[in-house]
SEMIVO-465191 format. One record per atom (N, C-alpha, C): residue in three letters; atom name; x, y, z; chain. Coordinates in steps of 0.001 Angstrom, whole numbers, plus 524288, in hexadecimal, padded with zeros to 5 digits. Atoms other than C-alpha are relative to their C-alpha. Layout:
residues N
+-----+----+-------+-------+-------+---+
!   r !  a !     u !     v !     w ! c !
+-----+----+-------+-------+-------+---+
! ALA ! CA !     X !     Y !     Z ! A !
...
+-----+----+-------+-------+-------+---+
end
This chain:
residues 89
+-----+----+-------+-------+-------+---+
!   r !  a !     u !     v !     w ! c !
+-----+----+-------+-------+-------+---+
! MET !  N ! 804F4 ! 801E6 ! 7FE0D ! A !
! MET ! CA ! 07E33 ! 531EE ! 12323 ! A !
! MET !  C ! 7FBB3 ! 7FEBF ! 7FC07 ! A !
! ASN !  N ! 80407 ! 800B7 ! 80400 ! A !
! ASN ! CA ! 07329 ! 52C87 ! 11B5E ! A !
! ASN !  C ! 7FBB8 ! 802EF ! 80200 ! A !
! SER !  N ! 8053F ! 7FD87 ! 7FF56 ! A !
! SER ! CA ! 0659A ! 53298 ! 11B1E ! A !
! SER !  C ! 7FD84 ! 7FDB0 ! 805A0 ! A !
! ILE !  N ! 801E9 ! 80264 ! 7FAE9 ! A !
! ILE ! CA ! 0608B ! 5290A ! 12644 ! A !
! ILE !  C ! 8028C ! 802A0 ! 80466 ! A !
! GLU !  N ! 7FC74 ! 7FEBF ! 7FC2F ! A !
! GLU ! CA ! 06B95 ! 52C41 ! 12E8F ! A !
! GLU !  C ! 80013 ! 8064D ! 801DD ! A !
! LEU !  N ! 7FFF5 ! 7FA73 ! 7FF35 ! A !
! LEU ! CA ! 06B01 ! 53AEC ! 12C54 ! A !
! LEU !  C ! 7FB02 ! 801A8 ! 801D5 ! A !
! THR !  N ! 8050F ! 800B6 ! 7FE17 ! A !
! THR ! CA ! 05CB1 ! 539FF ! 12F61 ! A !
! THR !  C ! 7FF8A ! 7FF24 ! 80606 ! A !
! ALA !  N ! 7FF65 ! 8038C ! 7FA45 ! A !
! ALA ! CA ! 05E51 ! 53238 ! 13BD6 ! A !
! ALA !  C ! 80346 ! 8054F ! 8039D ! A !
! TRP !  N ! 7FBEC ! 7FB59 ! 7FC32 ! A !
! TRP ! CA ! 06A00 ! 53D07 ! 140CF ! A !
! TRP !  C ! 7FCFC ! 8041A ! 80021 ! A !
! ALA !  N ! 8030A ! 7FB25 ! 7FF25 ! A !
! ALA ! CA ! 06173 ! 54844 ! 13DDB ! A !
! ALA !  C ! 7FBAE ! 7FED2 ! 80429 ! A !
! HIS !  N ! 8044D ! 801B3 ! 7FAD2 ! A !
! HIS ! CA ! 05671 ! 541D6 ! 1468F ! A !
! HIS !  C ! 80201 ! 8003D ! 8049B ! A !
! ALA !  N ! 7FDCE ! 80104 ! 7FB4D ! A !
! ALA ! CA ! 05F43 ! 53DB5 ! 15056 ! A !
! ALA !  C ! 8028F ! 804F1 ! 80322 ! A !
! GLU !  N ! 7FDAE ! 7FC16 ! 7FE7B ! A !
! GLU ! CA ! 06652 ! 54A3E ! 1518E ! A !
! GLU !  C ! 7FB76 ! 80455 ! 8021C ! A !
! PHE !  N ! 80459 ! 7FC95 ! 7FDC5 ! A !
! PHE ! CA ! 05AAE ! 55290 ! 15252 ! A !
! PHE !  C ! 7FD9B ! 7FE93 ! 8057F ! A !
! VAL !  N ! 80154 ! 8019D ! 7FA44 ! A !
! VAL ! CA ! 0557B ! 54A00 ! 15DC5 ! A !
! VAL !  C ! 802C6 ! 8011A ! 8037D ! A !
! ARG !  N ! 7FC4D ! 7FF57 ! 7FD05 ! A !
! ARG ! CA ! 0629D ! 54B4A ! 16361 ! A !
! ARG !  C ! 8003A ! 805C4 ! 80326 ! A !
! ILE !  N ! 7FF7F ! 7FB1C ! 7FEA2 ! A !
! ILE ! CA ! 06328 ! 55970 ! 163A8 ! A !
! ILE !  C ! 7FB3E ! 802E6 ! 8027C ! A !
! HIS !  N ! 805A0 ! 7FECC ! 7FD0D ! A !
! HIS ! CA ! 054AC ! 55AD8 ! 16859 ! A !
! HIS !  C ! 7FF76 ! 806A8 ! 7FFE1 ! A !
! PRO !  N ! 800A2 ! 7FAC3 ! 7FF8A ! A !
! PRO ! CA ! 052C9 ! 568DE ! 1640C ! A !
! PRO !  C ! 7FAA3 ! 802E5 ! 80239 ! A !
! PHE !  N ! 805B4 ! 7FE35 ! 7FDF5 ! A !
! PHE ! CA ! 04425 ! 56A3B ! 16838 ! A !
! PHE !  C ! 7FE91 ! 7FE10 ! 80504 ! A !
! ILE !  N ! 80204 ! 801FF ! 7FB29 ! A !
! ILE ! CA ! 03D8C ! 5687F ! 1749A ! A !
! ILE !  C ! 7FBAE ! 7FB77 ! 7FF89 ! A !
! ASP !  N ! 8032A ! 803B6 ! 80206 ! A !
! ASP ! CA ! 03388 ! 5603A ! 16DFB ! A !
! ASP !  C ! 80001 ! 7FF27 ! 7F9D7 ! A !
! GLY !  N ! 8013B ! 80112 ! 8061F ! A !
! GLY ! CA ! 030DF ! 55989 ! 15FD6 ! A !
! GLY !  C ! 805EA ! 7FF18 ! 7FE40 ! A !
! ASN !  N ! 7FA7D ! 801A1 ! 80193 ! A !
! ASN ! CA ! 0401A ! 55595 ! 15EB0 ! A !
! ASN !  C ! 7FFC6 ! 7FA90 ! 7FC86 ! A !
! GLY !  N ! 80022 ! 804BF ! 80231 ! A !
! GLY ! CA ! 03CB5 ! 547A1 ! 15A9C ! A !
! GLY !  C ! 7FC7B ! 800EC ! 7FB4F ! A !
! ARG !  N ! 802B9 ! 7FF00 ! 80492 ! A !
! ARG ! CA ! 031A1 ! 54B65 ! 151E8 ! A !
! ARG !  C ! 802B3 ! 80335 ! 7FB9F ! A !
! THR !  N ! 7FC4F ! 7FDD6 ! 803BA ! A !
! THR ! CA ! 03AD2 ! 554B1 ! 14B12 ! A !
! THR !  C ! 80371 ! 7FD76 ! 7FDF2 ! A !
! SER !  N ! 7FB9B ! 802E1 ! 802E2 ! A !
! SER ! CA ! 04560 ! 54CB6 ! 148C8 ! A !
! SER !  C ! 7FDD6 ! 7FB1F ! 7FD43 ! A !
! ARG !  N ! 802D4 ! 80438 ! 8024E ! A !
! ARG ! CA ! 03C6D ! 54206 ! 14455 ! A !
! ARG !  C ! 7FD5F ! 8023D ! 7F9D7 ! A !
! LEU !  N ! 801DE ! 7FCD5 ! 80436 ! A !
! LEU ! CA ! 036FD ! 54C44 ! 13990 ! A !
! LEU !  C ! 804DC ! 80088 ! 7FD01 ! A !
! ILE !  N ! 7FAED ! 7FFC0 ! 802CF ! A !
! ILE ! CA ! 0459D ! 54F1C ! 135D2 ! A !
! ILE !  C ! 8020B ! 7FB98 ! 7FDE0 ! A !
! MET !  N ! 7FE32 ! 8054C ! 80190 ! A !
! MET ! CA ! 0486C ! 5410F ! 134F6 ! A !
! MET !  C ! 7FD38 ! 7FE28 ! 7FB08 ! A !
! ASN !  N ! 8039E ! 8025B ! 80450 ! A !
! ASN ! CA ! 03D51 ! 53D95 ! 12C5F ! A !
! ASN !  C ! 80095 ! 80494 ! 7FAFE ! A !
! TYR !  N ! 7FF6C ! 7FC0F ! 803AC ! A !
! TYR ! CA ! 03F17 ! 54A5C ! 12411 ! A !
! TYR !  C ! 8049A ! 7FDF1 ! 7FD47 ! A !
! GLN !  N ! 7FB5A ! 80278 ! 801FB ! A !
! GLN ! CA ! 04D44 ! 545D7 ! 12154 ! A !
! GLN !  C ! 7FFF0 ! 7FAEF ! 7FDA8 ! A !
! LEU !  N ! 80081 ! 80485 ! 802F9 ! A !
! LEU ! CA ! 0498E ! 538C2 ! 11E07 ! A !
! LEU !  C ! 7FCB9 ! 800B9 ! 7FA14 ! A !
! MET !  N ! 8033A ! 7FFC9 ! 80549 ! A !
! MET ! CA ! 03EBD ! 53D16 ! 113E4 ! A !
! MET !  C ! 803F2 ! 8032F ! 7FC23 ! A !
! ILE !  N ! 7FCCF ! 7FCDB ! 80438 ! A !
! ILE ! CA ! 048A5 ! 54701 ! 10DA9 ! A !
! ILE !  C ! 804A5 ! 7FC1E ! 7FD5C ! A !
! ASN !  N ! 7FCC0 ! 8041A ! 801E4 ! A !
! ASN ! CA ! 051CD ! 53B58 ! 10C50 ! A !
! ASN !  C ! 7FDED ! 7FA80 ! 7FD3B ! A !
! GLY !  N ! 802B2 ! 80508 ! 8032D ! A !
! GLY ! CA ! 047C3 ! 53256 ! 105DC ! A !
! GLY !  C ! 7FD9C ! 7FBEA ! 802FC ! A !
! PHE !  N ! 80192 ! 8041B ! 7FC9E ! A !
! PHE ! CA ! 04369 ! 52AA5 ! 11198 ! A !
! PHE !  C ! 7FA28 ! 80193 ! 80245 ! A !
! LEU !  N ! 8061C ! 7FF0D ! 7FDFC ! A !
! LEU ! CA ! 034CC ! 529A8 ! 11754 ! A !
! LEU !  C ! 80206 ! 801A4 ! 805BC ! A !
! PRO !  N ! 7FFA5 ! 7FE7E ! 7FB99 ! A !
! PRO ! CA ! 033AD ! 52FBA ! 12420 ! A !
! PRO !  C ! 7FEE2 ! 7FBB1 ! 8045E ! A !
! ILE !  N ! 8013B ! 804CB ! 7FCF4 ! A !
! ILE ! CA ! 03337 ! 526A1 ! 13010 ! A !
! ILE !  C ! 7FDF3 ! 801AA ! 80511 ! A !
! SER !  N ! 80222 ! 7FEDA ! 7FB41 ! A !
! SER ! CA ! 02C80 ! 52626 ! 13D05 ! A !
! SER !  C ! 80246 ! 7FC2D ! 80439 ! A !
! ILE !  N ! 7FE12 ! 802B9 ! 7FBED ! A !
! ILE ! CA ! 03194 ! 5218B ! 149D9 ! A !
! ILE !  C ! 7FC44 ! 7FD98 ! 80304 ! A !
! ALA !  N ! 80474 ! 801DA ! 7FCC2 ! A !
! ALA ! CA ! 027AC ! 5185A ! 15003 ! A !
! ALA !  C ! 80136 ! 7FFC4 ! 8051C ! A !
! LYS !  N ! 7FDD4 ! 800FF ! 7FA23 ! A !
! LYS ! CA ! 02616 ! 516EE ! 15E62 ! A !
! LYS !  C ! 8032E ! 7FB95 ! 80262 ! A !
! GLU !  N ! 7FD2A ! 80461 ! 7FFE1 ! A !
! GLU ! CA ! 02A65 ! 509D4 ! 15D58 ! A !
! GLU !  C ! 80607 ! 7FFA4 ! 7FF86 ! A !
! SER !  N ! 7F9A1 ! 7FED8 ! 801A3 ! A !
! SER ! CA ! 0385A ! 50F1E ! 158A4 ! A !
! SER !  C ! 801EF ! 80464 ! 80447 ! A !
! GLY !  N ! 7FF33 ! 7FB2B ! 7FC8C ! A !
! GLY ! CA ! 037BA ! 519BB ! 1637D ! A !
! GLY !  C ! 80532 ! 7FF55 ! 802DC ! A !
! LEU !  N ! 7FB96 ! 80130 ! 7FC58 ! A !
! LEU ! CA ! 04225 ! 512E9 ! 16CDD ! A !
! LEU !  C ! 804D9 ! 80004 ! 7FC24 ! A !
! GLU !  N ! 7FAD0 ! 80037 ! 802D5 ! A !
! GLU ! CA ! 04BEC ! 5100D ! 1615D ! A !
! GLU !  C ! 800FB ! 8057F ! 7FD4E ! A !
! TYR !  N ! 7FFCD ! 7FA43 ! 8024A ! A !
! TYR ! CA ! 0495E ! 51E45 ! 15BE5 ! A !
! TYR !  C ! 80348 ! 802D7 ! 8040C ! A !
! TYR !  N ! 7FEAD ! 7FB48 ! 7FBD7 ! A !
! TYR ! CA ! 04C60 ! 524D9 ! 168E7 ! A !
! TYR !  C ! 80598 ! 7FD2E ! 80175 ! A !
! ASN !  N ! 7FA80 ! 802A6 ! 7FE62 ! A !
! ASN ! CA ! 05835 ! 51AE1 ! 16BDD ! A !
! ASN !  C ! 8048B ! 801EB ! 7FC39 ! A !
! ALA !  N ! 7FC58 ! 7FE24 ! 8044E ! A !
! ALA ! CA ! 05E0D ! 51E72 ! 15E8F ! A !
! ALA !  C ! 8015D ! 8057E ! 7FFD3 ! A !
! LEU !  N ! 7FF21 ! 7FA91 ! 7FF58 ! A !
! LEU ! CA ! 05C4E ! 52D07 ! 16045 ! A !
! LEU !  C ! 80437 ! 8008F ! 804B1 ! A !
! GLU !  N ! 7FD82 ! 80034 ! 7FB77 ! A !
! GLU ! CA ! 0629A ! 52AE9 ! 16DA0 ! A !
! GLU !  C ! 8060F ! 7FEEA ! 7FECB ! A !
! GLU !  N ! 7FB52 ! 802FC ! 80226 ! A !
! GLU ! CA ! 06E48 ! 52384 ! 167A5 ! A !
! GLU !  C ! 802F1 ! 80478 ! 7FD47 ! A !
! TYR !  N ! 7FCF4 ! 7FBB8 ! 80321 ! A !
! TYR ! CA ! 070BC ! 52F35 ! 15EEB ! A !
! TYR !  C ! 801B9 ! 803F5 ! 8038C ! A !
! ALA !  N ! 80018 ! 7FB82 ! 7FBDF ! A !
! ALA ! CA ! 06E9D ! 5399C ! 169A1 ! A !
! ALA !  C ! 804A2 ! 7FEF5 ! 802D4 ! A !
! VAL !  N ! 7FC71 ! 80212 ! 7FAE6 ! A !
! VAL ! CA ! 07739 ! 5327C ! 17448 ! A !
! VAL !  C ! 805D8 ! 7FF1C ! 7FCD8 ! A !
! LYS !  N ! 7FA44 ! 8028B ! 801FD ! A !
! LYS ! CA ! 0824B ! 52B78 ! 16B42 ! A !
! LYS !  C ! 800EA ! 801F6 ! 7F9EE ! A !
! GLY !  N ! 7FF1D ! 7FF4E ! 804C7 ! A !
! GLY ! CA ! 0812D ! 531CC ! 15DCB ! A !
! GLY !  C ! 80018 ! 7FC89 ! 7FC62 ! A !
! ASN !  N ! 8000F ! 804A5 ! 8039B ! A !
! ASN ! CA ! 07E32 ! 52525 ! 157D5 ! A !
! ASN !  C ! 7FA54 ! 80142 ! 7FCF5 ! A !
! LEU !  N ! 8054A ! 7FE46 ! 8027E ! A !
! LEU ! CA ! 073B4 ! 5283E ! 14C96 ! A !
! LEU !  C ! 7FDED ! 7FA96 ! 7FD02 ! A !
! GLU !  N ! 8014E ! 80527 ! 801B3 ! A !
! GLU ! CA ! 0743F ! 5199B ! 147E2 ! A !
! GLU !  C ! 7F9F0 ! 7FDBF ! 8014B ! A !
! PRO !  N ! 80491 ! 801FF ! 7FF49 ! A !
! PRO ! CA ! 06851 ! 5150F ! 14F9C ! A !
! PRO !  C ! 7FBED ! 802DB ! 7FD4E ! A !
! PHE !  N ! 80517 ! 7FC55 ! 801C9 ! A !
! PHE ! CA ! 05F25 ! 52027 ! 14B56 ! A !
! PHE !  C ! 80055 ! 7FFB8 ! 7FAC8 ! A !
! ALA !  N ! 8006B ! 80093 ! 80592 ! A !
! ALA ! CA ! 0637C ! 51F7F ! 13D25 ! A !
! ALA !  C ! 7FE8C ! 7FB4D ! 7FE65 ! A !
! GLU !  N ! 80207 ! 80471 ! 80085 ! A !
! GLU ! CA ! 060D5 ! 51138 ! 13D6F ! A !
! GLU !  C ! 7FA1C ! 7FF29 ! 80098 ! A !
! LEU !  N ! 80504 ! 80058 ! 7FEB1 ! A !
! LEU ! CA ! 053F7 ! 5131D ! 14368 ! A !
! LEU !  C ! 7FC95 ! 80333 ! 7FAC8 ! A !
! VAL !  N ! 80334 ! 7FCBE ! 803F1 ! A !
! VAL ! CA ! 04FDF ! 51DDA ! 13869 ! A !
! VAL !  C ! 80007 ! 7FB49 ! 7FB7B ! A !
! ALA !  N ! 7FE7E ! 803E2 ! 8047B ! A !
! ALA ! CA ! 0556E ! 5142F ! 12E7A ! A !
! ALA !  C ! 7FC1C ! 7FC61 ! 7FF8B ! A !
! LYS !  N ! 80245 ! 80435 ! 7FFB2 ! A !
! LYS ! CA ! 04D6C ! 5095E ! 13393 ! A !
! LYS !  C ! 7FA6B ! 8019D ! 7FE9D ! A !
! LEU !  N ! 80652 ! 7FDF7 ! 80089 ! A !
! LEU ! CA ! 0404D ! 510D0 ! 133C0 ! A !
! LEU !  C ! 7FF25 ! 80202 ! 7F9E5 ! A !
! GLU !  N ! 7FF3C ! 7FEB0 ! 80620 ! A !
! GLU ! CA ! 0437A ! 51593 ! 125AC ! A !
! GLU !  C ! 7FF15 ! 7FB0E ! 7FCEB ! A !
! GLU !  N ! 8007F ! 80577 ! 80279 ! A !
! GLU ! CA ! 044B1 ! 50762 ! 1217C ! A !
! GLU !  C ! 7FACB ! 7FD75 ! 80097 ! A !
! GLN !  N ! 8042A ! 802B5 ! 7FF53 ! A !
! GLN ! CA ! 038D5 ! 502E5 ! 127B2 ! A !
! GLN !  C ! 7FBA6 ! 80354 ! 7FCA6 ! A !
! LEU !  N ! 80313 ! 7FCE2 ! 802EE ! A !
! LEU ! CA ! 031A1 ! 50DE2 ! 120A0 ! A !
! LEU !  C ! 7FF92 ! 7FD66 ! 7FA0B ! A !
! ASP !  N ! 7FF01 ! 80210 ! 804E2 ! A !
! ASP ! CA ! 03728 ! 507E8 ! 113B7 ! A !
! ASP !  C ! 7FCD7 ! 7FAF8 ! 7FF1D ! A !
! THR !  N ! 801D1 ! 8050A ! 7FF85 ! A !
! THR ! CA ! 03339 ! 4FA06 ! 117D1 ! A !
! THR !  C ! 7F9BC ! 8014C ! 7FF79 ! A !
! TYR !  N ! 80599 ! 7FF29 ! 7FF6B ! A !
! TYR ! CA ! 0251D ! 4FF00 ! 11AF4 ! A !
! TYR !  C ! 7FD7D ! 801A3 ! 7FA57 ! A !
! ILE !  N ! 801A1 ! 7FDF7 ! 8048B ! A !
! ILE ! CA ! 0244A ! 50620 ! 10D83 ! A !
! ILE !  C ! 80070 ! 7FB23 ! 7FBCB ! A !
! GLN !  N ! 7FF44 ! 802FB ! 8036D ! A !
! GLN ! CA ! 02920 ! 4FA52 ! 105C3 ! A !
! GLN !  C ! 7FB2F ! 7FA8B ! 801A7 ! A !
! LEU !  N ! 8051B ! 8034A ! 7FE9D ! A !
! LEU ! CA ! 01E22 ! 4F157 ! 10D40 ! A !
! LEU !  C ! 7FB5F ! 8024A ! 7FD67 ! A !
! ILE !  N ! 80414 ! 7FE6F ! 802A9 ! A !
! ILE ! CA ! 01422 ! 4FA08 ! 10850 ! A !
! ILE !  C ! 8001C ! 80017 ! 7FAED ! A !
! LYS !  N ! 7FF75 ! 801A0 ! 805C8 ! A !
! LYS ! CA ! 01903 ! 4F908 ! 0FB11 ! A !
! LYS !  C ! 7FF1B ! 7FB2B ! 7FE71 ! A !
+-----+----+-------+-------+-------+---+
end
């Protein structure tokens, strides 16, 4: 796995096992962003507009074990940050 896939897996797996009564999503997003940052990426935010895609991708992993949609979403959000930074420069 590359670092984006590993980050996506850690997030999706944490959400899948759902260890806490409350705060699983927030905790998993913190873990995801920590892993992104230690691998040289910027932290990402999942906007409300991406909510359906986010939940569908996590469900795809939880039900079918298919990580690809969620890994692609994380990679897409990371690429968007790079685009925004280039526009600022």
